[in-house]
TIVEX-845516 format. One record per residue (C-alpha): residue number from 1; residue in one letter; chain; x negated, y, z negated. Coordinates in steps of 0.25 Angstrom, whole numbers, plus 2048, in hexadecimal, padded with zeros to 3 digits. Each point is the difference from the previous one (the first is absolute). Example, Ala and Ser with C-alpha at 12.3 -4.5 7.8 and 13.67 -1.06 7.14 Angstrom:
REM TIVEX-845516
     i   aa   ch     x     y     z
     1    A    A   7CF   7EE   7E1
     2    S    A   7FA   80E   802
***
This chain:
REM TIVEX-845516
     i   aa   ch     x     y     z
     1    T    A   AAC   7B8   B5C
     2    A    A   7F6   7F7   7FE
     3    L    A   7FC   7F5   7F7
     4    L    A   7F2   806   7F9
     5    P    A   7F8   7F3   7FB
     6    G    A   7F6   807   7F9
     7    L    A   808   808   7F7
     8    Q    A   80A   7F7   7FE
     9    A    A   80A   80B   805
    10    L    A   80B   804   80C
    11    A    A   7FC   80F   808
    12    S    A   80A   805   809
    13    T    A   800   80B   80B
    14    R    A   80B   80A   803
    15    V    A   806   7FF   7F1
    16    C    A   807   80E   7FD
    17    W    A   807   807   7F8
    18    T    A   80E   808   800
    19    E    A   808   806   7F2
    20    Q    A   80D   7F7   80A
    21    E    A   7F9   7F5   801
    22    R    A   7F6   7FD   7F6
    23    L    A   7F4   7F8   804
    24    F    A   802   7F9   812
    25    R    A   7F8   7FA   80A
    26    S    A   801   809   80C
    27    D    A   7FB   7F2   80A
    28    P    A   80E   7F6   804
    29    E    A   7FC   7F4   7F7
    30    E    A   809   7FB   7F9
    31    D    A   7FB   7F9   7F2
    32    I    A   7EF   801   802
    33    C    A   803   7F5   7F3
    34    Q    A   806   7F6   808
    35    A    A   7F6   803   80B
    36    L    A   7F4   7FA   7F6
    37    P    A   7FE   7F1   801
    38    L    A   803   7F9   7F3
    39    Q    A   7F1   7FE   7FD
    40    V    A   7F6   809   7FF
    41    A    A   7F1   7FF   800
    42    L    A   7FA   80C   7F5
    43    S    A   7F3   802   7FC
    44    E    A   7FD   805   7F3
    45    E    A   7F7   802   7F5
    46    R    A   800   7F9   7F4
    47    V    A   7FB   802   7F2
    48    D    A   7F7   7F0   7FD
    49    F    A   802   7FD   7F1
    50    E    A   7F5   7FB   7F7
    51    V    A   80B   7F8   7F8
    52    E    A   80E   7FE   807
    53    D    A   807   7F5   7F7
    54    S    A   812   7FF   7FB
    55    G    A   803   80F   7F9
    56    I    A   7EF   804   801
    57    L    A   7FA   80A   80A
    58    V    A   7F3   803   801
    59    P    A   7F7   808   80C
    60    S    A   7F4   7FE   804
    61    P    A   7F6   80A   7FF
    62    N    A   7F9   7FB   80F
    63    G    A   80E   80A   803
    64    T    A   809   7FB   80D
    65    R    A   802   7F9   80D
    66    R    A   807   802   80F
    67    A    A   80A   7F4   801
    68    K    A   807   7FC   80B
    69    L    A   811   7FB   7FA
    70    S    A   80D   7FC   808
    71    K    A   80B   805   7FA
    72    R    A   811   7FC   804
    73    F    A   807   80E   804
    74    M    A   80B   802   7F9
    75    M    A   80B   808   805
    76    D    A   807   802   7F5
    77    F    A   7FF   812   7F9
    78    D    A   803   7FA   7F4
    79    G    A   7F1   805   7F7
    80    Y    A   7FF   7F4   7F8
    81    G    A   7F5   7F8   808
    82    D    A   7F4   800   807
    83    M    A   802   803   80E
    84    R    A   80F   805   800
    85    Y    A   7FE   80D   801
    86    C    A   802   804   80F
    87    W    A   809   80B   803
    88    S    A   805   800   80C
    89    L    A   803   810   802
    90    K    A   80C   7FF   80B
    91    S    A   7FE   805   80C
    92    R    A   806   80E   805
    93    S    A   7FB   803   80F
    94    S    A   80C   808   803
    95    V    A   7F9   80A   7F7
    96    N    A   7F9   80C   807
    97    T    A   7F4   801   7FA
    98    T    A   7F9   808   80A
    99    G    A   7FE   80E   7F8
   100    F    A   7FD   7F8   7F5
   101    R    A   7F1   803   7F9
   102    T    A   7F9   7F5   7FE
   103    L    A   7F7   7FF   7F2
   104    P    A   7F2   7FB   805
   105    G    A   7FA   7F6   7F7
   106    L    A   805   7F3   7F7
   107    A    A   810   802   7F7
   108    V    A   800   7F4   7F7
   109    L    A   80F   7FA   7FD
   110    L    A   801   7F9   7F2
   111    T    A   80C   7F9   7FF
   112    E    A   801   7F8   7F4
   113    H    A   80C   7FE   7FB
   114    H    A   804   80B   7F4
   115    A    A   7F2   804   7FE
   116    N    A   805   80E   7FE
   117    L    A   803   7FB   7EF
   118    N    A   7FC   7F4   7FE
   119    V    A   7EF   802   801
   120    G    A   7FD   7F1   801
   121    H    A   807   800   80F
   122    A    A   7F7   80D   801
   123    M    A   7F5   7F9   7FE
   124    R    A   801   7F9   80B
   125    D    A   802   80C   809
   126    A    A   7F2   807   7FA
   127    S    A   7F9   7F2   801
   128    F    A   805   801   811
   129    L    A   7FB   80E   800
   130    A    A   7F3   801   7FA
   131    H    A   7FE   7F4   809
   132    I    A   803   809   80B
   133    L    A   7F8   80A   7FC
   134    Y    A   7F3   7F7   7FD
   135    R    A   800   7FB   810
   136    S    A   805   80C   802
   137    A    A   7F1   808   7FA
   138    E    A   7F9   7F4   806
   139    G    A   804   803   80E
   140    A    A   80A   7F6   803
   141    L    A   80D   80A   801
   142    P    A   802   80E   802
   143    N    A   802   809   7F5
   144    V    A   80C   7FF   7F8
   145    S    A   807   80F   803
   146    F    A   80D   7FA   7F9
   147    V    A   80A   7F7   7F8
   148    I    A   80D   7FC   800
   149    V    A   806   7F9   7F6
   150    K    A   80F   7FA   803
   151    D    A   804   7F9   7F3
   152    H    A   80B   7F7   805
   153    M    A   806   801   7F3
   154    Y    A   7FE   810   7FE
   155    V    A   810   803   805
   156    H    A   803   7F9   7F3
   157    M    A   7F9   807   7F8
   158    L    A   803   80C   806
   159    K    A   80E   7FB   7FD
   160    Q    A   7FD   7FE   7F0
   161    G    A   7FB   80D   7FF
   162    N    A   7F2   7FC   803
   163    R    A   7F3   805   806
   164    V    A   7F3   7FC   801
   165    S    A   7F8   7FF   7F6
   166    K    A   7F6   807   7F9
   167    Y    A   7F5   7F6   800
   168    R    A   800   7FD   80F
   169    Q    A   7FF   80C   806
   170    D    A   7F4   801   7F8
   171    S    A   7FB   7F3   802
   172    L    A   7FF   805   80F
   173    A    A   7FC   80F   800
   174    A    A   7F4   7F6   7F8
   175    L    A   7FE   7F8   80A
   176    M    A   801   80C   80D
   177    R    A   7F7   80A   7F7
   178    G    A   7F5   806   80A
   179    S    A   807   7F9   80C
   180    V    A   80F   806   803
   181    D    A   806   80B   7F7
   182    T    A   80C   7FA   7F8
   183    S    A   80A   809   809
   184    K    A   7FF   7F3   80B
   185    I    A   805   7F7   7F7
   186    A    A   80F   7FD   805
   187    F    A   80B   7F8   7F7
   188    L    A   80B   7FE   80B
   189    T    A   80D   800   7FB
   190    D    A   7FC   80D   7F3
   191    K    A   804   80D   805
   192    E    A   7F3   806   800
   193    A    A   7FA   7F7   80C
   194    N    A   80A   806   807
   195    A    A   7FA   80C   801
   196    T    A   7F0   7FD   7FF
   197    L    A   807   7FA   810
   198    K    A   804   80E   803
   199    E    A   7F6   804   7FC
   200    L    A   7F6   7F8   808
   201    S    A   808   801   80B
   202    G    A   800   80F   803
   203    N    A   80D   7FF   804
   204    T    A   7FD   7F5   80A
   205    G    A   80E   7F6   7FD
   206    G    A   7F4   7F6   7F9
   207    I    A   7F4   7FB   801
   208    C    A   7F9   7F5   807
   209    F    A   7F3   7F8   7F5
   210    E    A   7F5   7FC   80C
   211    V    A   7FE   7F2   7F9
   212    A    A   807   7FA   7F2
   213    A    A   7FC   7F6   7F9
   214    Q    A   807   7F6   7F8
   215    R    A   800   7F5   7F6
   216    L    A   801   7F1   801
   217    R    A   7FB   7FB   7F3
   218    E    A   804   7FF   7F2
   219    W    A   7F3   807   7FB
   220    Y    A   7F2   804   807
   221    F    A   7F1   800   7FB
   222    D    A   7FA   80E   800
   223    R    A   7F3   7FE   7F9
   224    G    A   803   808   7F3
   225    L    A   807   80E   807
   226    Y    A   80C   802   7FC
   227    R    A   7F8   7FE   7F0
   228    R    A   7F5   809   803
   229    K    A   808   80A   807
   230    A    A   80B   7FF   7F3
   231    W    A   7F4   803   7F7
   232    E    A   7FB   80D   80A
   233    Y    A   80C   805   7FD
   234    C    A   805   7FF   7F4
   235    S    A   7F1   805   7FB
   236    V    A   7FC   7F0   7F9
   237    D    A   7F2   7FE   800
   238    P    A   7F9   7F6   808
   239    A    A   7F9   7FF   7F3
   240    L    A   809   7FC   7F6
   241    R    A   7FE   7F5   7F6
   242    P    A   80F   7F7   7FF
   243    D    A   801   7FF   7F1
   244    L    A   810   7FD   800
   245    F    A   807   7F5   7FD
   246    L    A   80E   802   807
   247    V    A   80A   7F9   7FD
   248    E    A   80E   806   80A
   249    V    A   80D   800   7F6
   250    H    A   80E   803   808
   251    G    A   808   805   7F7
   252    G    A   80D   807   7FC
   253    Q    A   80B   7F9   804
   254    G    A   7FB   7FA   80E
   255    T    A   7FB   7F4   802
   256    R    A   7F5   7F5   800
   257    R    A   7FA   806   7F1
   258    W    A   7F9   7FA   7F5
   259    A    A   807   7F9   7F8
   260    N    A   7F4   800   7F2
   261    L    A   7F8   809   806
   262    T    A   7F7   802   7F0
   263    A    A   7FF   7F0   806
   264    L    A   7FB   803   80C
   265    T    A   7F7   80B   7FD
   266    S    A   7F9   7F8   7F1
   267    F    A   7FE   7F4   807
   268    I    A   7F7   808   80D
   269    S    A   7FB   808   7F5
   270    A    A   7F9   7F5   7F7
   271    H    A   7FC   7FA   80E
   272    N    A   7F2   800   805
   273    V    A   805   807   80C
   274    S    A   802   80E   7FC
   275    R    A   7F2   801   7F8
   276    G    A   7FD   80E   802
   277    L    A   80C   804   808
   278    R    A   80B   809   7F8
   279    I    A   80E   7F7   802
   280    K    A   80A   80D   807
   281    L    A   811   7FC   800
   282    V    A   805   808   80D
   283    Q    A   810   804   805
   284    L    A   7F9   805   810
   285    G    A   810   805   802
   286    Q    A   7FE   80E   7FE
   287    S    A   7EE   804   804
   288    T    A   7FE   803   80A
   289    F    A   7F7   7FA   80D
   290    C    A   7F5   807   7FA
   291    E    A   801   7FE   7F1
   292    Q    A   801   7F2   806
   293    V    A   7F5   7FD   80A
   294    K    A   7F8   807   7F1
   295    L    A   806   7F7   7F7
   296    Y    A   7FC   7F1   80B
   297    A    A   7F3   808   802
   298    R    A   7FC   7FF   7F2
   299    S    A   805   7F2   7FD
   300    K    A   7F7   7F2   800
   301    V    A   80D   7F7   801
   302    A    A   80E   803   806
   303    L    A   80B   7F9   7F7
   304    M    A   80D   801   808
   305    H    A   80B   7F6   801
   306    H    A   806   7FF   810
   307    G    A   806   810   803
   308    A    A   7FB   80A   809
   309    A    A   7F5   807   7F7
   310    V    A   7FB   7F2   804
   311    A    A   7FA   803   80F
   312    A    A   802   80E   7FF
   313    N    A   7F6   805   7F5
   314    S    A   7F7   7F2   800
   315    A    A   7F8   807   80D
   316    F    A   7FA   80B   7F8
   317    M    A   7F9   7F5   7F5
   318    Q    A   7EF   800   801
   319    P    A   7FB   7F5   80A
   320    G    A   7FD   7F7   7F3
   321    S    A   80D   801   7F8
   322    V    A   80B   7F8   7FE
   323    M    A   80F   7FF   803
   324    V    A   809   7F7   7FA
   325    E    A   80D   7FD   804
   326    V    A   80C   7F9   7F9
   327    E    A   80A   7F7   806
   328    G    A   809   7F4   7F9
   329    S    A   7F9   7F6   7FD
   330    F    A   7FF   7F5   80B
   331    C    A   80C   7F5   800
   332    R    A   7FE   7F2   808
   333    G    A   80D   7FE   80A
   334    R    A   80E   803   7FE
   335    F    A   7FF   80D   7F5
   336    K    A   809   7FC   7F5
   337    S    A   7FB   809   7F2
   338    W    A   7F6   807   7FF
   339    S    A   7FD   7F6   7F3
   340    M    A   7F9   7F4   80A
   341    C    A   7F7   809   809
   342    E    A   7F2   802   7FC
   343    A    A   7F5   80C   7FF
   344    K    A   7F5   7FD   80A
   345    L    A   7F6   80C   806
   346    S    A   809   7FF   810
   347    N    A   802   80A   80B
   348    T    A   809   80C   7FE
   349    L    A   80A   807   80A
   350    N    A   7F4   80A   801
   351    E    A   7F5   7F7   803
   352    P    A   7FF   803   80D
   353    F    A   800   80D   7FE
   354    A    A   7F2   7FE   7F7
   355    R    A   7F9   7F8   80B
   356    T    A   802   809   80B
   357    L    A   7FC   80C   7F8
   358    G    A   7F5   7F7   7F9
   359    L    A   801   802   7F3
   360    R    A   7FD   7F8   7F4
   361    Y    A   80F   7F9   7FA
   362    V    A   806   7F7   7F9
   363    G    A   80D   7FC   801
   364    A    A   805   7FB   7F4
   365    K    A   80F   7F8   7FD
   366    V    A   802   802   7F2
   367    A    A   80B   805   801
   368    I    A   80C   7FA   7F6
   369    P    A   80C   80A   802
   370    V    A   80B   7FF   7F6
   371    S    A   80E   807   801
   372    T    A   803   807   7F5
   373    T    A   811   7FA   802
   374    N    A   805   7F3   800
   375    E    A   7FD   7FE   80F
   376    P    A   7F2   7FA   804
   377    C    A   7F8   807   808
   378    P    A   7FE   7FD   811
   379    K    A   7F4   7FC   806
   380    Q    A   7F5   807   808
   381    P    A   804   80A   807
   382    L    A   80D   805   7F9
   383    Y    A   7FE   800   7F3
   384    F    A   7F7   80B   803
   385    F    A   80C   809   800
   386    K    A   807   7FB   7F6
   387    Q    A   802   80C   7F4
   388    E    A   801   7F4   7F5
   389    C    A   7F6   7F9   805
   390    L    A   7F1   803   7F5
   391    I    A   7F2   7FA   805
   392    D    A   7FB   7F7   7F5
   393    L    A   7F5   7FB   803
   394    N    A   7F7   7F2   7FE
   395    Y    A   7F5   803   7F7
   396    T    A   7FB   7F3   804
   397    G    A   7FE   803   80E
   398    M    A   7FC   80E   7FE
   399    E    A   7F5   7FD   7F7
   400    E    A   7FB   7FA   80F
   401    V    A   804   80B   807
   402    L    A   7F8   809   7F6
   403    R    A   7F4   7F7   801
   404    T    A   7FF   7FE   80E
   405    V    A   803   811   801
   406    D    A   7F1   7FF   7F6
   407    L    A   7FA   7FB   80E
   408    I    A   802   806   809
   409    K    A   7FF   80E   7FD
   410    V    A   7F3   806   801
   411    P    A   7FC   803   7F5
   412    D    A   7FD   810   7FD
   413    P    A   7ED   803   7FF
   414    E    A   7FE   7FE   7F0
   415    P    A   7F8   80D   7FB
   416    P    A   7F0   800   800
   417    P    A   7FF   7FA   7F0
   418    S    A   7F4   806   7F8
   419    P    A   7F5   800   800
   420    P    A   7F5   7F6   7FA
   421    P    A   7FB   801   7F4
   422    A    A   7F2   806   803
   423    L    A   7FC   803   7F1
   424    M    A   7F5   80A   806
   425    A    A   806   806   80C
   426    V    A   80D   803   7F9
   427    Q    A   7FA   808   7F3
   428    S    A   7F7   809   80A
   429    E    A   80E   800   809
   430    V    A   807   807   7F3
   431    A    A   7F5   806   7F9
   432    A    A   801   808   810
   433    T    A   80E   804   7FF
   434    P    A   804   80E   7FD
   435    A    A   80A   800   7F5
   436    S    A   80C   806   808
   437    T    A   7FF   7F4   80A
   438    A    A   7FF   7F5   7F5
   439    P    A   80F   7F8   7FF
   440    P    A   807   803   7F3
   441    Q    A   7FD   7F8   7F3
   442    G    A   80A   7F0   802
   443    E    A   801   803   80F
   444    V    A   804   7F4   808
   445    L    A   7FB   805   80F
   446    W    A   806   7F3   806
   447    Q    A   805   7F5   7F9
   448    Q    A   807   7F4   809
   449    P    A   80C   7FE   7FF
   450    P    A   808   7F7   7F8
   451    Q    A   802   7F1   804
   452    A    A   810   7FD   7FF
   453    A    A   803   7F5   7F9
   454    A    A   802   7F2   808
   455    V    A   810   7FD   802
   456    D    A   7FE   7F2   7FB
   457    G    A   7FC   804   7F2
   458    S    A   7F1   7FC   800
   459    D    A   7F9   808   7F8
   460    K    A   7F7   809   80A
   461    S    A   7F9   809   7F9
   462    P    A   800   80D   806
   463    D    A   7F2   806   807
   464    R    A   7FB   807   7F5
   465    P    A   7FD   80F   804
   466    R    A   7F0   802   805
   467    M    A   7F9   80E   7F7
   468    S    A   7F9   806   80A
   469    I    A   7F1   802   7F9
   470    A    A   805   811   800
   471    F    A   80A   7FA   7F8
   472    A    A   7F5   7F9   7F2
   473    A    A   7F5   80B   803
   474    T    A   80A   80C   7FA
   475    F    A   802   7F7   7F4
   476    S    A   7F8   806   7F5
   477    L    A   7FD   801   7F1
   478    T    A   7FA   80D   7FA
   479    D    A   7F7   802   7F5
   480    V    A   805   807   7F5
   481    S    A   7F7   804   7FB
   482    T    A   7F6   808   80D
   483    G    A   80E   801   806
   484    Q    A   7F9   7F9   80D
   485    S    A   808   7F8   80A
   486    W    A   7FB   7EF   803
   487    T    A   808   7FD   80C
   488    A    A   801   7EF   800
   489    I    A   7F6   7FF   80A
   490    Q    A   7F5   808   7F7
   491    L    A   803   7F5   7F6
   492    L    A   800   7F4   806
   493    L    A   7F1   805   805
   494    L    A   7FE   802   7F0
   495    A    A   803   7F2   7FB
   496    Q    A   7F9   7FD   80E
   497    L    A   7F2   806   7FA
   498    I    A   803   7FB   7F3
   499    V    A   800   7F5   806
   500    L    A   7F2   7FE   807
   501    A    A   7F9   80B   7F3
   502    W    A   804   7F2   7F9
   503    W    A   7FB   7F5   80A
   504    C    A   7F3   808   803
   505    C    A   7FF   7FF   7EE
   506    G    A   803   7F3   803
   507    R    A   7F5   7FC   808
   508    R    A   7F6   809   7FB
   509    A    A   803   7F6   7F3
   510    A    A   7FA   7F4   807
   511    C    A   7F5   805   804
   512    R    A   7FA   806   7F6
   513    G    A   804   7F1   7F9
   514    G    A   7F9   7F8   809
   515    G    A   7F3   808   800
   516    R    A   800   7FC   7F2
   517    G    A   800   7F2   802
   518    E    A   7F8   800   80B
   519    G    A   7F4   808   7F9
***
């Protein structure tokens, strides 16, 4: 086993798999994690940020840089925090692996706790796999040939009648598309995994992997590979223009439900941040992987209370879009009640995720949990799991959140403006346009989207629609006696000719008068 600083991972040889032993090492070393130093040196690729403030991240167009860092290695394998992911595969040197089939290439071990059901935790495994695939394509690693999923809580899920979620299966299939067939993804403890083992071993009793790599970090940077692979898998058009302001809704009898969804949507719709966007309220529980990928790809802004969907789906948003994570208001000192906490922009639980992946992010500590019972809502994160705690909001804080989002989201290119009113050029163009291609009477070819009313109640009139020249040229007046149609431009020209004739006549009269006086 060796630490790979540039990959921020552990790589092991002589990792084998049998139906009886599941996964083990055939070397005599007892504990590979305990053998690692407490302080490890790593090298990572980091995103440069143009704005990097408490609760705000705006990636820089300058790209990324390599950085060396020293991290304290955590011996506890609990999956909740950085550097807590070393899985010490048990040594079984007594097992005779002589006849086992050896699979070439790299086997990737995905070890996130309860990721087989929780899509947010599954995203941590996906970020590691995407990171390995990206570095493998660069030539830093052998090609990935197998993926082994070891969810250490899966055995308890199976006892409750749960299986690997379809979202989890599809997300891995999207990442591996074009490199590894889905039959080479094995979920340990699942009955299908044993069938895969038997097929691969060729009745030799087991298989061994040439190299197996496992993660150490919580999140990994992949240069947008996961988003691109998911878009390709789900047929998302890369030229898609985001048109949604998405609000995730926790429905049913679940936790983290909005206390007043009508007030929230009304507040957003009245704010300038939603200009040109359609507000969409979405409950994601029954949505497929691809439905969620397409939805977030269309979202210019995604507003979500902390939960699984924040990390699971924000990675699919376009680079100019903004993810907003809502959590309980900021409480100073010892927590006593939510009334003593203040709303502010501040880092939320998924800030490390947004930072590592290089996403536009706003952390909104503006939630005020309110109880439907006589018992007050506890502090964060305990209120996350209380059905009786609904999520109200501090709307003064929400105003600051939406104003910040409006500042950092990348505006979509405006439609081209109407051509300048060059009278003669337009007249000749209208005359040359066949009747079949001329716009219908009264049609507006392009209209600027209406401006939302200001939140503070100030009178800011919406921008007036811009009228194209073709619109003006299609209005007409008809001479009833002759049936001849006069367009607005022709009438304007006629008026100019009358004015010119009147002016010339006046000049002649002045000249004649002046001549008589001099004579």
